[in-house]
Backbone as CSV, one residue per row, in Angstrom:
resi,resn,N_x,N_y,N_z,CA_x,CA_y,CA_z,C_x,C_y,C_z
1,MET,-32.841,-52.432,24.206,-31.609,-53.213,24.401,-32.876,-54.599,23.335
2,THR,-32.287,-55.765,22.699,-33.397,-55.950,22.216,-32.842,-57.651,23.053
3,THR,-33.798,-58.501,23.634,-33.493,-59.718,23.922,-32.754,-60.608,22.974
4,LYS,-32.866,-62.272,23.966,-32.086,-63.588,22.541,-33.119,-63.246,21.685
5,ILE,-34.135,-63.566,22.330,-35.571,-64.130,21.533,-36.081,-63.308,20.182
6,GLU,-35.742,-61.946,20.975,-36.523,-60.782,19.533,-35.288,-60.776,18.161
7,ARG,-34.276,-61.230,18.719,-32.639,-61.016,17.954,-33.008,-62.136,17.094
8,ARG,-33.513,-63.531,17.697,-33.381,-64.378,17.275,-34.500,-64.525,15.973
9,LEU,-35.542,-63.860,16.479,-36.696,-63.954,15.866,-36.555,-62.737,14.068
10,LYS,-35.581,-61.904,14.919,-35.532,-60.907,13.359,-34.178,-61.290,12.458
11,ILE,-33.247,-62.017,13.095,-32.235,-62.718,12.149,-32.998,-63.939,11.135
12,LYS,-34.351,-64.398,11.460,-35.066,-65.284,11.230,-35.897,-65.008,10.279
13,THR,-36.389,-63.649,10.022,-37.406,-63.228,9.549,-36.206,-62.433,8.192
14,ARG,-34.999,-61.941,8.121,-33.794,-62.081,7.327,-33.527,-63.334,6.965
15,ILE,-33.749,-64.491,7.206,-33.460,-65.802,6.276,-34.542,-65.992,5.507
16,ARG,-35.833,-66.295,6.528,-37.115,-66.455,5.136,-37.086,-65.299,4.286
17,GLY,-36.948,-64.359,4.070,-36.920,-63.543,2.903,-36.146,-64.058,1.627
18,LYS,-34.750,-64.508,2.456,-34.130,-65.105,1.251,-34.542,-66.375,0.482
19,VAL,-34.868,-67.726,2.034,-34.993,-68.655,1.503,-36.394,-69.370,1.483
20,SER,-36.764,-70.487,0.436,-38.286,-70.685,0.332,-37.777,-72.025,-0.708
21,GLY,-38.808,-72.620,0.022,-38.879,-74.399,-0.652,-40.036,-74.457,-1.781
22,THR,-39.865,-75.522,-2.518,-40.218,-76.387,-3.229,-40.372,-77.730,-3.068
23,ALA,-41.357,-78.286,-3.813,-41.435,-79.402,-4.097,-40.109,-80.314,-4.115
24,GLU,-39.638,-79.834,-4.809,-38.554,-80.657,-5.289,-37.290,-80.180,-4.600
25,ARG,-37.863,-79.120,-3.849,-35.985,-78.316,-3.222,-36.698,-78.140,-2.368
26,PRO,-37.330,-78.569,-1.288,-38.269,-78.071,-0.324,-36.789,-77.703,1.263
27,ARG,-37.947,-76.560,2.083,-36.988,-75.872,3.044,-36.907,-76.766,3.612
28,MET,-35.845,-77.544,4.878,-35.032,-78.120,5.703,-35.376,-77.105,6.553
29,THR,-36.273,-77.333,7.655,-35.967,-75.590,9.158,-35.973,-76.846,9.940
30,VAL,-34.965,-76.154,11.115,-34.864,-76.361,12.429,-35.435,-75.372,13.405
31,PHE,-36.150,-76.151,14.627,-36.383,-75.436,15.567,-35.891,-76.160,17.141
32,ARG,-35.218,-75.683,18.070,-34.452,-76.577,19.065,-34.918,-75.742,20.401
33,SER,-35.531,-76.366,20.933,-35.595,-76.500,22.620,-34.739,-76.396,23.437
34,ASN,-35.295,-76.120,25.037,-34.065,-76.744,25.469,-33.912,-77.886,25.804
35,LYS,-34.477,-78.745,25.331,-34.827,-80.133,25.695,-34.596,-80.712,24.283
36,GLN,-35.380,-80.436,23.505,-35.659,-81.215,22.425,-35.654,-80.635,21.242
37,ILE,-34.901,-81.608,19.926,-34.708,-80.596,18.818,-35.495,-81.190,17.271
38,TYR,-36.361,-80.469,16.354,-36.972,-80.559,15.815,-36.818,-80.468,14.650
39,VAL,-36.981,-81.322,13.292,-36.910,-80.503,12.133,-38.228,-81.628,11.084
40,GLN,-38.111,-80.101,10.226,-39.490,-80.075,8.978,-39.122,-79.789,8.061
41,LEU,-39.788,-80.696,6.715,-39.120,-80.134,5.409,-40.387,-79.278,4.781
42,VAL,-40.201,-78.798,4.432,-41.664,-77.609,4.302,-41.601,-77.432,2.309
43,ASP,-42.620,-77.471,2.047,-43.017,-76.833,0.738,-43.405,-76.145,1.179
44,ASP,-42.848,-74.521,0.768,-43.710,-73.374,0.822,-44.718,-72.610,0.212
45,LEU,-44.745,-72.918,-1.344,-45.612,-73.475,-2.087,-47.077,-73.367,-2.193
46,THR,-47.329,-74.372,-1.361,-48.361,-74.882,-1.375,-48.628,-74.985,0.087
47,GLY,-47.568,-74.485,1.118,-47.577,-74.784,2.418,-47.679,-76.171,3.376
48,ARG,-47.335,-77.354,2.846,-47.694,-78.333,3.821,-46.292,-78.944,4.129
49,THR,-46.146,-79.879,5.093,-45.363,-80.422,5.535,-44.652,-81.992,4.969
50,LEU,-43.573,-81.988,4.079,-43.409,-83.355,3.650,-42.576,-84.570,4.468
51,ALA,-42.094,-84.195,5.128,-41.607,-85.010,6.213,-41.486,-84.371,7.400
52,ALA,-40.944,-84.917,8.694,-40.556,-84.286,9.936,-39.944,-85.546,10.725
53,ALA,-38.574,-84.909,11.582,-38.114,-85.678,12.549,-38.163,-84.869,13.737
54,SER,-37.974,-85.698,15.160,-37.649,-85.086,15.877,-36.855,-85.896,17.209
55,SER,-36.116,-85.043,18.169,-36.227,-85.944,19.260,-37.135,-86.914,20.485
56,ARG,-38.491,-86.398,20.440,-39.392,-86.477,21.266,-39.586,-88.176,21.126
57,GLY,-39.605,-88.869,21.816,-39.778,-90.082,22.095,-38.075,-90.570,22.110
58,MET,-36.601,-90.389,21.583,-35.985,-90.864,21.675,-35.258,-91.151,23.101
59,GLU,-34.815,-92.344,23.321,-34.081,-92.008,24.184,-32.864,-91.376,24.399
60,ALA,-32.972,-91.067,26.317,-32.214,-90.162,26.503,-30.380,-90.093,26.596
61,ALA,-29.905,-88.998,25.532,-28.553,-89.101,25.126,-28.111,-87.763,25.480
62,PRO,-26.960,-87.415,25.149,-26.612,-86.094,25.445,-27.069,-85.312,23.639
63,LYS,-26.942,-83.540,23.967,-27.883,-82.536,22.883,-27.051,-83.186,21.382
64,LYS,-26.130,-82.923,21.697,-26.035,-83.530,20.324,-25.928,-84.545,19.764
65,GLU,-25.725,-85.631,20.216,-26.084,-86.821,19.835,-27.805,-87.167,19.051
66,MET,-27.932,-86.835,20.099,-29.422,-86.775,19.540,-29.833,-85.466,18.489
67,ALA,-29.435,-84.901,18.310,-29.224,-84.087,17.328,-28.821,-84.601,15.510
68,ALA,-27.889,-85.215,16.415,-27.414,-85.839,15.084,-28.665,-86.980,14.645
69,LYS,-28.989,-88.112,15.494,-29.796,-89.005,15.493,-30.909,-88.905,14.540
70,VAL,-31.672,-87.481,14.437,-32.150,-86.367,13.891,-32.211,-85.890,13.159
71,GLY,-31.214,-85.702,12.338,-30.521,-85.560,11.362,-30.642,-86.465,10.223
72,GLU,-30.102,-87.906,11.204,-30.033,-89.266,10.045,-31.429,-89.768,9.923
73,ALA,-32.346,-90.083,10.569,-33.681,-90.161,10.607,-34.458,-88.606,9.373
74,ILE,-34.017,-87.482,9.418,-34.805,-86.755,8.426,-34.499,-86.853,6.815
75,ALA,-33.491,-87.694,7.070,-32.428,-87.813,5.475,-33.453,-89.280,5.444
76,LYS,-33.135,-90.218,6.061,-33.734,-91.302,5.950,-35.724,-91.232,5.138
77,LYS,-36.331,-90.445,5.762,-37.465,-89.635,5.513,-37.318,-89.338,4.232
78,ALA,-36.498,-88.273,3.695,-36.544,-87.442,3.006,-36.349,-88.502,1.644
79,GLN,-35.330,-89.199,1.391,-35.169,-90.233,0.609,-35.715,-91.531,0.339
80,GLU,-36.742,-91.674,1.706,-38.104,-92.649,1.138,-39.378,-91.892,0.063
81,ALA,-39.553,-90.197,0.552,-40.056,-89.053,0.035,-39.671,-88.786,-0.996
82,GLY,-38.709,-89.470,-1.475,-37.633,-88.852,-3.185,-37.340,-87.827,-2.894
83,ILE,-36.903,-87.120,-2.138,-36.381,-85.904,-1.798,-34.568,-86.050,-1.917
84,THR,-34.108,-85.471,-2.426,-32.037,-85.291,-2.437,-31.825,-84.046,-2.078
85,THR,-32.550,-83.126,-2.687,-31.589,-81.971,-1.936,-32.872,-81.234,-1.588
86,VAL,-32.345,-80.149,-0.656,-33.151,-79.041,0.129,-32.330,-78.108,0.339
87,VAL,-33.037,-76.577,0.894,-32.786,-75.832,1.423,-32.439,-75.768,2.747
88,PHE,-31.472,-74.977,3.672,-31.297,-75.432,5.205,-31.732,-74.185,5.800
89,ASP,-32.516,-74.308,6.132,-33.343,-72.371,7.235,-32.431,-73.219,8.681
90,ARG,-31.757,-72.542,9.642,-31.637,-72.542,10.242,-32.332,-71.612,11.582
91,ASN,-33.423,-71.849,11.004,-34.551,-70.414,11.807,-34.487,-69.583,12.566
92,GLY,-32.619,-68.998,12.915,-32.469,-67.894,13.451,-31.615,-68.045,14.934
93,TYR,-30.700,-69.329,14.456,-30.196,-69.819,15.516,-28.495,-70.085,14.831
94,LEU,-27.635,-70.012,15.231,-26.094,-70.126,14.933,-25.879,-71.032,14.513
95,TYR,-25.238,-71.165,13.475,-25.043,-73.101,13.549,-23.534,-73.257,13.772
96,HIS,-24.012,-73.670,15.074,-23.303,-73.965,15.521,-23.340,-75.205,16.538
97,GLY,-23.066,-75.695,17.405,-23.605,-76.485,18.320,-24.567,-77.685,17.010
98,ARG,-25.836,-78.392,18.237,-26.888,-78.688,18.132,-27.175,-78.903,16.306
99,VAL,-27.494,-77.582,16.228,-27.791,-77.418,14.255,-27.064,-77.822,13.447
100,LYS,-25.718,-77.461,13.761,-24.937,-77.850,12.798,-24.667,-79.629,12.824
101,GLU,-24.327,-79.916,14.344,-24.817,-81.810,14.249,-25.638,-82.410,12.805
102,LEU,-26.997,-81.750,13.243,-27.924,-82.159,12.746,-27.930,-81.881,10.947
103,ALA,-27.388,-80.773,10.884,-26.702,-80.576,9.487,-25.864,-81.625,8.943
104,ASP,-25.206,-82.352,9.359,-23.696,-82.664,8.626,-24.446,-84.428,9.198
105,ALA,-25.221,-84.717,9.844,-25.661,-85.922,10.198,-26.987,-86.099,8.630
106,ALA,-27.428,-85.349,8.384,-28.233,-85.191,7.717,-27.642,-85.321,6.139
107,ARG,-26.187,-84.406,6.180,-25.613,-84.755,5.182,-25.268,-85.943,4.558
108,ASN,-24.862,-86.201,6.110,-23.955,-87.298,5.573,-25.129,-88.583,5.040
109,GLY,-26.245,-88.316,6.006,-27.695,-89.253,5.488,-27.811,-89.550,3.833
110,GLY,-26.896,-88.807,3.065,-27.253,-88.216,1.515,-28.320,-87.248,1.140
111,LEU,-28.563,-86.073,2.171,-29.167,-84.772,1.454,-28.207,-84.333,0.817
112,LYS,-28.860,-83.426,0.084,-27.779,-81.802,-0.472,-28.403,-81.140,-0.196
113,PHE,-27.566,-79.890,-0.112,-27.993,-78.388,0.276,-26.335,-77.757,0.873
């Protein structure tokens, strides 16, 4: 029997085999802990993070609302960096709840994926 973490890592490995980011279309990767949510725009060709946003330092709010704020923040930072399209990497998490809220907010902020 596999644990939750092993299951997520297995899914993550499968996703990363198919998804890769470039400078023009970086990979938008999401990490969520029990309290916070983080997102990065990564250029996999050079191994550099182009932009990042997280819920750390934000005022306390329900987790879904914080995820939406992080989505808006990453969309704003991406546009400042001249990035309009990304490849979404849910990092093994289900596309549901906080991950979905973040993605929807990023889309509403102007990112295409």
